[in-house]
N, C-alpha and C positions, 0 to 999 in steps of 0.2 A: 474917483470923479473923474467925466469923460472929456478928454482933450480936443480940439479942432480937428480936422483931419490934415494928414503932412498934405504940403504941398505937393504933387504930383511929378513936379521936376526933382527935389528933393529925394522924393519913394526911387523914382529911377535911378537916379547916380546913384545911391545905394546900392540898387538892386545890381546893378549891371548888365551886362549882354547875357543873355538866355543862353545856353548849351543848344547844339543841335537835336541832343539824345535829352529823353528824360526829363523833361521840363519842368512838369507838372513836381516833379520831385525837387527839380532845383529852385523852384521856385517857393516853396512850401522850407525846405533846408534855408533858404537865405530869407524869410522873415524869422524863423526860428533864429538863424544866428545873428540878427541883427538886433532881433527882442533881447536874448543872452546879453549882447555887447553894450546892450542901452542906448542905443541909437535910437530905436523906437520904444519909447518909455512905457508904461501902463498907460491906459488911459486912452494911447492915441487911437485915434480912427484911422483906418485903412481910406485910401481911395478905392472909388468904388468897381467892382468887378468888371464893369464896361470901359472904363476907364483904363485901367491895368490890362486889359486885351486889347485895346487898341494900340494903346504906345508901345508894348511891348512884342508885339504881332501874334499873339497868343490867340489859339480859339479859346473862345468864353469859358466851353468847356473844361480845359486845361488849365486856367484862372479860379473858376470852383472846384474842380478836385483838391487843387493846391491847398486854397484857401481851408476848406473843409479837412485836411490834412495837418495844417494849422492849427487848426481847431482842436482836432481828435490829439495833437501833441499838449492840448494846454496852453498855447501860444495866445489865440483868439477865441474870441467869444463872438455870436452872431445873436442881433437884436435887431427885427421888424420895424422899420423905420432909422436905425440907427449903425445900418452898414456893420463891417468887422471891425473889432477893436481890440488891441493889444491888451492880454492880462500878465499881472502881476506874475512871476513861477512859482509853480506849485512843489516843484522840488528843484535844485537851482545842482550845479557841480560840482562831483563827488571823485574827494581824493582820499582813498583806502591807507589812512596812518593806522587803523586799527581794525583787527577781524572782526568781521561779521557787524559793519557799519550800517547802526540801526538807522532807520528813514524817522526823518524829520517830523515835528508837527507844523502842519500847515501854514506859511504865513512866518516861517521861522528864515532869518538871515542866517545864512553860514558863511561863518569866516574862519572854516577849515582847509578852504581846497583852494589848490594855486591852477588852477586850470582855464586854459583862455577859449575864448569863441575858435570855429573851423580857420580854418583858411580858405581867403577864398575861390579857389579853386576845386577842391575838394569835392565837392558834389559835381561837378561837371567831369572831374575827370572819374571820378566812383560810378559814373552814368554808363561813361565809354565802357570802362573795361570792365563790368556787368554785361552791357552791351555784346561783348567782343568772348565770351565763356562758351557759345557754342564754336567758338573758331579755333578755343587752344588747341594744338593738336597732343599737347600733356597731358590732355585731360585732365587738367588741376594738379596734377603732383610737380613735386620740386624737388630739387635738391636738398638734403636735410642740412647742407651749410648755405643755403640761400637760393634767390632767384639770380641767375648771371649779372640779369639786366641791371637790378639792385644793387649787387656789389660793385658792377662797374661805377655807378652812380656815388656811392658811400666812396671809392679810391679817385675818383674826382672832387668829394668835396675837401677831402685830407690835402691835395695837391694845392687844391683854391686854399688853403691855409698857411701851405709852406713844407707840407708833410709828405712827400710822394712814397705811395702805398702802391702795393701790390695786392690783386686779387687772393694771395694764398695767406694775408693779413688779415683778411677780414671773413667774419662769421655771423650768419644772420641769427639775431635770436626773438622770440616774444618780450619783446620791451628790455626797458636796463635794467629793473631787477635779476630778471632772468638773466642776461649778461654779467650784469655783478656775479649772480651767484656762480654762472659755471666758470667766470676768470678766476674763482677761488677756487674752485677744484682744482683745476689745470695747473695754477700757480703755485699752490701750498697745499699743505699734508692734512690730515686730521690732525686736531688739538694745536695748530699752527695760534701763534699770537697774532691777530690783523687789528692795525692802528684803525681809529676812525676820528671825525672831530668830534670833539664837544662843544657847545650844541650843534647835533648833523642830523640830516633825512632819520626819521625813525625806521626807516625799511630798510638802511644800510647797515644798523647793528642786528637786523633782525633778521639779515641775509648771511649774515656772517655768522651768528648762531645755527642757522637752518643748517649750514653747510658743517656745521660741527668745529666750528674753531672758536677759541676764544678772542671776545671782546676787550681791547684796550683804548681805552677812553683817552685822545688827545686835546688837553684844554687849551682853545685856540681863541677863547674871547678877549683876550688884550694884546697877543702877537699871533697874528693866525699863522702866516708861514714861518714866523723864529721858533713855536712850540710844535710845528711839525720835523724842522733840523733838529731841534734839539731830541727829540723822540726816534729819531731816524740814526740818530748818531750814538743812541746807548746804546744800539746796536740786540736790542733782546726784541725784535719784531722779527717776523718771518713776510710778512708784507705791509700794506698801510692803503687803505680805502680813503683817499679823497676825493676833495671838489674843489676845483683850482678856478671855474669860472662860475663866478654869483652865486654861490654856495647858500646852501638851505639849511638854515633860515633866515644868515645873516646879510644876504646878499654879497659878503666878498669877492672881490675879485683879485687874486694873487698876480699882480706884476710881473715883466720879466725877468729881472734880477733875483727876484724872489722862486722865481720857475727855476732859475738857476742852481742855486743855493739849495731851493732842494734834492733837483734833481742831482747834485753832484753829492749830496750827503746821503743819496739812496744808493748811487752805485759806487759811493766806499763802505757802506754799512753790508752790499750785495743784497739789499731788498726791492722787492719787487714792489711797484705801485698800480691800482686798479686806481682809475681815474674817471669819475661819473661826469660825464659830461651832458647830462639831459639838459641841463639851465645855461650851454654854451650859446645860443641864438637870443639869449634875454638880455640882449645889452641896449635897452630902448634907453637909457641915458648916453648913450654914445662913445663911453671909454674907448681910451688906449687900450688893445683887446690883443696880446700877444699870441700866439703860434701854440699848436696844441703843447700839452707837458709829455717831452721828447727828448732824448739825447745825454748828451755829457756821460753816457756810459751804461744808462740806470735803463732798466729794465721794465716795460710800460705800457701798461693795458690799459687802452682809452677803448670806455662803454658810451654808448651813445643813444640818442632816442629820438624819434621825431613826435613826441604824445606833447610834447609845448609846444612847436615854431610849427607845427603841421594840423597837429588836431589831434585831442586825446583819446577818440575813438579807434584809431591804427595804435595797435600793440605790437609795433616794429621798434628794435633797436638791432646793435650789432656790438661790436666785439673787434677792434683791429689791435692785433698784437704780432707779436716775432712770430714767426712762421710756424719753429715748435710748437710754440704753444697756443698756435690757433689750430694744428692740429691735434694737439691733445685734447684743447675743447673741444671739438667738431667729434673727438671720438665721447668723450665724455656725454655729448647730450642726445648720444641715440639711444642713451639711457634714460632720460627725461625725456623727450619727443622726436617725432621724427619731422622738426621744422616749422616756422611761423607760416599762417595760412598761406597758401598761393595768391586768394584776391585780394588780402591787403599788401603783401610784399609786390604785386604788380599797380597799384594804385598808387604805392609810395615810390618806386621805381618811376612812373611817369611825372608826379608830382615834382619829387627831385630833377627829371629834365629838364622841367617846364620853367620852376622857379629856385631849385638848389634849398638847400638849406640856409635861412637867409642869418646874417650875421645880427640882426635885429629882428625885434616880433611885426609880422606885418599887420598887426593893430597898435604901431607905438604911441598914436595920439590918443586911443584909448587908458594906456598905462600912463603915460605922460599925466593924463586929469583922474585917473582914480590914486594914481601917487601924491598929486595935489591936494583931493581931497582927504586920503589918509593922514597924509605930516600936518596940514592946517588941522584939522581934526585934533590928534594926538596933542599938539602945542598947543590949543585953544581949550580942551575939555577935560585932559589929561595932564598937565605941566607940571606932576610930579614921577610920571613915568620919563624915565631914561634909555635912548637909544640913536642908534647913529645913519644917516643918509647911509643907505644899500649903493654899492658901485651900479647894481642892474640887478634881475632875478625880478622874484614876484612879492616878497613880503619884505616885513618890518619886522626886526626883534627888539621886543620890548621887554625893560626890567623894571621894576618898584613897585610892584603892584600891591596895593594897601594889604588885600585879602590875600589868601593862598590862594596860586592858582587854580588850584583844582575846587575850590570852594568857589572862585570868581565864575567859573567855566559852568557849574552847577545852579546858580545865584543867574548868571545871563539867560541858559536854555528858559528857565522858568520866566523870563522876563521876554521871550521869542527871538534870543543871539544864541550862535551854537560859537562855540572857539576850542582852538586846542590849550590845555594848558602847557606852559616850558616843560615840564617832567617829561612828556612822550618826545623831547627833544632831546634829553639825554641817556646817551649810551649806558650806563647802569640803570636806568629806570629811577634813580633818583632826588636827581639833581635839577636846577633851576625853577625849586617851589615859587618863585615871585616872578616870573617873566611869561610871556606870553607872544605868539607868533600871530602876526594881522598881514594876510593875502591882501594885497591889493588889486588883483584880477579879476573881481567882481565888478559891480555895479557903483559910480561913486555917493547916491543919494542913498543906497542903503548901507555902505559905509559910515557913514556919516551918520545916521539914523543908529548904527551899531553902536559906535562911539559913544554917543550919546547915552546910552544904555548903561555901557560899561562905567562911563562915568558916575551917572547917579547909585550904581553901584560900590565903585571901588573911591568915593571920593570921602 
């Protein structure tokens, strides 16, 4: 169904001001981002090339190149006499929770990923950084520990959160999973028992096993911080890998008092804590958010990433650790790689300088809308499923499916909906047979359609 053109002032407001360089790439990326965010819905006609050219102050050729590039991305279609129309996505965001993630049939609604559209400044800053490549006196090389300008921004990030940080305590990594892996290698020995939350992010348990450590599930369903304190107090763990800010998949935020309890228990047991802070910026509900997990005599290695807050395409993470552990981690990573890519580090450094790592998502209204669609759809269509409102994050953890979650996922895929069964979030690989993760980072209308299909299958 073709919809009327979006009013020109509305489109201009969503696009924002063009950058000084890379204008065609900027316009193409902005249209794609607005389509991915659901603000330009499928079937919507864009204003004419002439209108966009006149109002944006761009040449007609620049606008045409941008729209053609958006067409080549699968975002637009062009028809004689109808202008440019937004298309439904052929393939959506991907979150690699299983190896060799297969391509989905065209038209499938994918509820497996928690990926957000890029920060509005990404395209502009990337264009500036690329334009400066020839002027780089280092010819693209970078210290293995990380670009000094980026490390400086990470230190400022922690200072703003109440944790003074020296550059000697920070090592830049190629994403959070790489940081977790290196942190475990630096803090524990082969065969060490590593506690991690159950349910939990699938790649946490995978990182533990890859490092040749032993996974010890900590059941956190009913009392998140209490279960962690109990596991630490038992004294059988060599380290614990935890998520204190908007846990994946439950969205739980560990409060200030409970953080103190966990840190004191870790200090008494002499157990290092590896803290995954990937979702720390997903505070779209604006909950009171404590400072980072640190202090009370505990050893903590904080692992961060810009993949959620800025752009999933920036595979940039870091570890903030005591200087001796940071030194050990830095030495170990020379046997893994020679550092994260200079281009991505430069883009990230400039983004952090201009925008910082936000306390809440840049697309908070989008998440408020999609969460409302997900929660109302679950209550209306699947009243037998049980779940709790998350404190933040990007997903709902729902229980009580009538079918086994693997069977539900298989039947749903036959009906054009892809979901992740609960077993995927079990560190042992066998738990949560009647649970599913429902991300709400995509489009509201697709969420509603997907939940309708799940209700028809599982009723």
